[in-house]
KEGUVEX-772742 format. One record per atom (N, C-alpha, C): residue number from 0; chain; atom name; x, y, z. Coordinates in pm, 1 decimal. Layout:
BEGIN
R  nr kette atom        x        y        z
R NUM     A   CA        X        Y        Z
...
// end
This chain:
BEGIN
R  nr kette atom        x        y        z
R   0     A    N   6584.5   6119.5   7924.2
R   0     A   CA   6553.7   6044.5   8031.0
R   0     A    C   6524.0   6132.3   8161.1
R   1     A    N   6424.1   6096.0   8223.0
R   1     A   CA   6368.7   6171.0   8344.0
R   1     A    C   6443.6   6180.8   8447.7
R   2     A    N   6457.9   6282.7   8542.6
R   2     A   CA   6559.8   6294.0   8647.8
R   2     A    C   6486.0   6200.9   8750.5
R   3     A    N   6546.2   6157.6   8856.7
R   3     A   CA   6506.7   6051.9   8939.9
R   3     A    C   6572.7   6100.2   9070.6
R   4     A    N   6497.0   6078.6   9201.0
R   4     A   CA   6543.8   6094.2   9324.5
R   4     A    C   6622.9   5975.0   9377.6
R   5     A    N   6737.0   6019.2   9467.8
R   5     A   CA   6826.6   5951.5   9539.6
R   5     A    C   6840.6   5996.3   9689.1
R   6     A    N   6832.4   5899.2   9794.1
R   6     A   CA   6832.9   5941.9   9915.1
R   6     A    C   6974.3   5874.3   9990.6
R   7     A    N   7071.1   5951.5  10032.5
R   7     A   CA   7169.1   5907.3  10109.4
R   7     A    C   7163.3   5909.3  10255.4
R   8     A    N   7161.9   5834.3  10340.5
R   8     A   CA   7174.9   5867.0  10470.9
R   8     A    C   7329.1   5823.4  10538.3
R   9     A    N   7377.5   5942.5  10595.0
R   9     A   CA   7503.0   5921.2  10645.6
R   9     A    C   7515.0   5974.4  10782.8
R  10     A    N   7549.0   5894.2  10914.9
R  10     A   CA   7527.1   5957.7  11022.8
R  10     A    C   7401.2   5998.0  11079.5
R  11     A    N   7281.9   5925.2  11019.9
R  11     A   CA   7152.7   5934.8  11091.6
R  11     A    C   7099.4   6087.8  10998.8
R  12     A    N   7187.6   6142.9  10907.2
R  12     A   CA   7146.0   6250.6  10858.7
R  12     A    C   7130.1   6205.5  10700.8
R  13     A    N   6967.8   6251.7  10649.7
R  13     A   CA   6927.0   6196.4  10519.4
R  13     A    C   6964.0   6350.6  10426.9
R  14     A    N   7019.1   6291.1  10298.8
R  14     A   CA   7060.4   6398.5  10180.6
R  14     A    C   6965.4   6341.2  10062.5
R  15     A    N   6890.8   6431.3  10010.1
R  15     A   CA   6814.3   6407.3   9910.4
R  15     A    C   6864.8   6474.1   9775.1
R  16     A    N   6903.7   6371.7   9694.3
R  16     A   CA   6940.8   6431.7   9572.4
R  16     A    C   6831.5   6422.2   9443.1
R  17     A    N   6878.8   6474.6   9354.3
R  17     A   CA   6809.9   6431.7   9203.4
R  17     A    C   6906.2   6422.0   9097.4
R  18     A    N   6898.5   6314.6   9031.2
R  18     A   CA   7010.4   6283.8   8940.4
R  18     A    C   6944.4   6283.3   8804.4
R  19     A    N   7030.3   6378.4   8710.6
R  19     A   CA   6980.9   6367.9   8577.0
R  19     A    C   7085.1   6319.5   8488.8
R  20     A    N   7060.4   6252.2   8363.1
R  20     A   CA   7139.1   6186.3   8291.6
R  20     A    C   7168.7   6270.1   8137.9
R  21     A    N   7276.9   6258.5   8085.3
R  21     A   CA   7249.0   6331.0   7958.7
R  21     A    C   7285.8   6209.2   7874.8
R  22     A    N   7206.0   6192.6   7783.1
R  22     A   CA   7204.8   6081.1   7696.2
R  22     A    C   7279.7   6078.9   7585.4
R  23     A    N   7311.5   6189.0   7537.3
R  23     A   CA   7448.8   6197.9   7460.3
R  23     A    C   7580.8   6224.4   7503.3
R  24     A    N   7608.0   6146.6   7595.7
R  24     A   CA   7744.1   6170.0   7656.2
R  24     A    C   7863.8   6173.8   7565.9
R  25     A    N   7950.0   6260.6   7578.6
R  25     A   CA   8057.0   6246.9   7508.8
R  25     A    C   8180.8   6243.3   7603.3
R  26     A    N   8300.1   6201.3   7560.8
R  26     A   CA   8406.3   6195.8   7638.8
R  26     A    C   8445.6   6333.4   7685.1
R  27     A    N   8503.8   6363.5   7801.9
R  27     A   CA   8535.4   6500.5   7861.8
R  27     A    C   8439.2   6560.0   7902.5
R  28     A    N   8307.1   6522.9   7925.2
R  28     A   CA   8185.7   6570.8   7965.7
R  28     A    C   8137.3   6479.2   8064.2
R  29     A    N   8068.0   6526.7   8188.4
R  29     A   CA   8014.3   6469.9   8272.6
R  29     A    C   7882.0   6401.0   8214.1
R  30     A    N   7853.0   6275.5   8255.1
R  30     A   CA   7727.1   6235.7   8186.4
R  30     A    C   7615.3   6232.5   8308.0
R  31     A    N   7638.0   6232.8   8429.2
R  31     A   CA   7527.2   6230.5   8533.9
R  31     A    C   7550.5   6350.0   8610.9
R  32     A    N   7452.4   6449.5   8608.0
R  32     A   CA   7449.5   6576.0   8676.4
R  32     A    C   7360.9   6564.7   8814.6
R  33     A    N   7418.3   6594.7   8937.4
R  33     A   CA   7330.2   6576.9   9066.9
R  33     A    C   7293.7   6706.6   9138.2
R  34     A    N   7149.9   6727.6   9172.9
R  34     A   CA   7102.2   6857.5   9237.5
R  34     A    C   7058.0   6834.1   9392.8
R  35     A    N   7100.9   6916.8   9452.4
R  35     A   CA   7045.7   6910.9   9582.2
R  35     A    C   6964.3   7024.3   9621.3
R  36     A    N   6835.1   7027.5   9670.6
R  36     A   CA   6741.6   7139.4   9668.2
R  36     A    C   6754.8   7237.2   9542.1
R  37     A    N   6733.6   7177.6   9413.4
R  37     A   CA   6741.2   7242.2   9304.3
R  37     A    C   6882.2   7307.8   9272.0
R  38     A    N   6986.9   7293.8   9319.9
R  38     A   CA   7085.8   7351.0   9299.6
R  38     A    C   7188.7   7217.4   9252.1
R  39     A    N   7272.0   7234.9   9131.2
R  39     A   CA   7366.2   7167.0   9093.4
R  39     A    C   7482.4   7154.9   9183.2
R  40     A    N   7513.3   7031.4   9245.5
R  40     A   CA   7615.5   7005.5   9325.1
R  40     A    C   7729.6   6907.6   9301.8
R  41     A    N   7699.7   6825.4   9204.0
R  41     A   CA   7789.2   6722.6   9167.1
R  41     A    C   7769.4   6686.6   9040.6
R  42     A    N   7876.0   6610.1   8968.0
R  42     A   CA   7856.4   6527.0   8844.6
R  42     A    C   7958.0   6388.7   8843.6
R  43     A    N   7890.9   6337.6   8748.4
R  43     A   CA   8003.3   6182.3   8760.9
R  43     A    C   8017.7   6169.8   8636.1
R  44     A    N   8134.7   6073.8   8584.8
R  44     A   CA   8143.1   6019.9   8445.7
R  44     A    C   8192.7   5882.4   8456.6
R  45     A    N   8112.6   5783.1   8382.6
R  45     A   CA   8151.8   5648.8   8383.4
R  45     A    C   8290.7   5613.2   8321.2
R  46     A    N   8341.9   5527.5   8362.1
R  46     A   CA   8488.8   5484.2   8270.2
R  46     A    C   8438.7   5342.0   8205.9
R  47     A    N   8535.9   5299.5   8148.9
R  47     A   CA   8504.6   5186.4   8009.2
R  47     A    C   8455.6   5063.1   8082.4
R  48     A    N   8445.1   5043.6   8234.2
R  48     A   CA   8393.7   4941.8   8290.9
R  48     A    C   8268.8   4960.1   8380.7
R  49     A    N   8205.6   5064.8   8338.7
R  49     A   CA   8077.6   5105.0   8376.8
R  49     A    C   8095.5   5150.5   8541.9
R  50     A    N   8201.2   5179.3   8581.7
R  50     A   CA   8190.2   5248.6   8708.5
R  50     A    C   8210.6   5399.2   8713.1
R  51     A    N   8108.1   5473.5   8773.3
R  51     A   CA   8140.1   5621.1   8811.7
R  51     A    C   8273.8   5668.4   8877.9
R  52     A    N   8295.7   5768.3   8837.4
R  52     A   CA   8413.8   5865.2   8907.4
R  52     A    C   8357.3   6010.4   8927.4
R  53     A    N   8402.6   6062.6   9002.8
R  53     A   CA   8371.8   6196.5   9043.9
R  53     A    C   8429.6   6279.6   8951.6
R  54     A    N   8308.9   6374.2   8855.0
R  54     A   CA   8365.3   6432.3   8736.4
R  54     A    C   8395.2   6602.3   8789.5
R  55     A    N   8294.5   6648.8   8871.3
R  55     A   CA   8285.6   6787.6   8927.0
R  55     A    C   8210.6   6785.7   9070.5
R  56     A    N   8250.8   6852.1   9158.4
R  56     A   CA   8210.5   6874.5   9311.6
R  56     A    C   8186.8   7031.0   9347.0
R  57     A    N   8089.1   7096.5   9249.4
R  57     A   CA   8088.6   7243.6   9294.5
R  57     A    C   8019.8   7243.0   9412.9
R  58     A    N   7933.6   7174.8   9475.2
R  58     A   CA   7873.2   7186.4   9609.1
R  58     A    C   7956.7   7148.9   9707.2
R  59     A    N   8086.0   7103.1   9693.4
R  59     A   CA   8170.3   7072.5   9807.4
R  59     A    C   8093.6   6962.3   9900.8
R  60     A    N   8033.7   6841.5   9838.5
R  60     A   CA   7971.0   6720.3   9880.0
R  60     A    C   8086.0   6665.3   9951.3
R  61     A    N   8078.3   6618.8  10061.2
R  61     A   CA   8164.9   6506.9  10139.1
R  61     A    C   8187.1   6377.7  10031.6
R  62     A    N   8309.7   6340.5  10029.1
R  62     A   CA   8351.5   6252.5   9942.7
R  62     A    C   8288.9   6111.3   9963.5
R  63     A    N   8289.8   6087.8  10115.2
R  63     A   CA   8199.1   5956.6  10143.9
R  63     A    C   8050.9   5966.6  10094.4
R  64     A    N   7969.5   6073.7  10094.6
R  64     A   CA   7863.3   6087.7  10035.4
R  64     A    C   7850.3   6063.9   9866.6
R  65     A    N   7954.1   6109.8   9825.4
R  65     A   CA   7976.4   6083.8   9684.3
R  65     A    C   7972.0   5975.5   9610.9
R  66     A    N   8075.4   5884.7   9699.4
R  66     A   CA   8103.3   5727.8   9686.1
R  66     A    C   7955.9   5672.5   9696.4
R  67     A    N   7888.3   5689.8   9775.6
R  67     A   CA   7748.4   5632.4   9834.9
R  67     A    C   7656.5   5652.4   9703.6
R  68     A    N   7673.4   5799.2   9671.6
R  68     A   CA   7560.5   5837.1   9560.0
R  68     A    C   7606.5   5776.3   9432.6
R  69     A    N   7755.4   5770.9   9411.5
R  69     A   CA   7770.7   5686.4   9270.2
R  69     A    C   7738.3   5541.4   9284.1
R  70     A    N   7743.7   5483.3   9398.1
R  70     A   CA   7684.7   5334.4   9435.1
R  70     A    C   7559.6   5305.5   9369.6
R  71     A    N   7479.9   5420.2   9415.1
R  71     A   CA   7314.3   5409.9   9404.0
R  71     A    C   7262.9   5434.4   9277.2
R  72     A    N   7329.0   5550.4   9205.0
R  72     A   CA   7353.8   5569.9   9045.2
R  72     A    C   7373.8   5438.7   8958.5
R  73     A    N   7473.7   5372.7   8998.2
R  73     A   CA   7518.5   5268.2   8951.0
R  73     A    C   7414.1   5137.3   8954.1
R  74     A    N   7342.6   5135.3   9067.9
R  74     A   CA   7242.8   5036.9   9095.3
R  74     A    C   7117.7   5057.9   9013.4
R  75     A    N   7103.3   5189.7   8977.5
R  75     A   CA   6983.5   5256.8   8905.7
R  75     A    C   6986.5   5205.9   8788.3
R  76     A    N   7104.2   5152.9   8734.9
R  76     A   CA   7133.3   5129.0   8571.0
R  76     A    C   7173.6   4960.8   8563.2
R  77     A    N   7095.7   4889.4   8570.0
R  77     A   CA   7110.9   4731.3   8589.2
R  77     A    C   7187.6   4684.0   8446.2
R  78     A    N   7160.5   4753.4   8339.3
R  78     A   CA   7243.0   4712.6   8215.1
R  78     A    C   7366.0   4810.8   8210.9
R  79     A    N   7426.5   4892.3   8315.7
R  79     A   CA   7524.3   4939.5   8309.8
R  79     A    C   7524.1   5113.4   8301.8
R  80     A    N   7581.2   5192.9   8331.6
R  80     A   CA   7584.6   5331.5   8310.7
R  80     A    C   7593.4   5394.9   8182.8
R  81     A    N   7673.8   5301.7   8095.4
R  81     A   CA   7715.0   5313.0   7958.9
R  81     A    C   7594.1   5265.5   7861.6
R  82     A    N   7499.2   5194.1   7908.0
R  82     A   CA   7407.0   5115.0   7843.7
R  82     A    C   7445.6   4990.9   7817.4
R  83     A    N   7571.2   4935.0   7865.8
R  83     A   CA   7605.8   4802.8   7860.4
R  83     A    C   7567.3   4691.9   7942.2
R  84     A    N   7584.9   4574.2   7932.0
R  84     A   CA   7549.4   4477.1   8032.6
R  84     A    C   7642.6   4506.2   8118.3
R  85     A    N   7630.1   4497.6   8245.4
R  85     A   CA   7700.8   4519.9   8363.0
R  85     A    C   7817.0   4432.6   8363.8
R  86     A    N   7929.2   4485.5   8389.0
R  86     A   CA   8049.1   4367.6   8418.2
R  86     A    C   8058.8   4361.9   8581.3
R  87     A    N   8120.7   4237.7   8618.3
R  87     A   CA   8113.3   4196.3   8744.8
R  87     A    C   8245.5   4296.3   8800.1
R  88     A    N   8229.5   4346.7   8923.7
R  88     A   CA   8349.6   4406.7   8992.6
R  88     A    C   8444.0   4297.1   9059.2
R  89     A    N   8576.0   4310.8   9032.5
R  89     A   CA   8653.0   4184.3   9107.0
R  89     A    C   8764.5   4262.8   9170.7
// end
């Protein structure tokens, strides 16, 4: 799968990211890697309910931005980040 761009705006400041997905995700390894200005800054792993959790944050990205980023990555995958039909958040 190709990388895709995601923009997050917080306090009128835009953050431009590029997201890469590892198709052959294995437990214990991060499935989504996030880059900013070409540098690896964060990664996410899905749980069994298709919700993303922060896996690594080597770029020291603010947690609020990471949560917004996870929401946008989840929205980018309407069938779920694990490839399953998305389950409802309760």
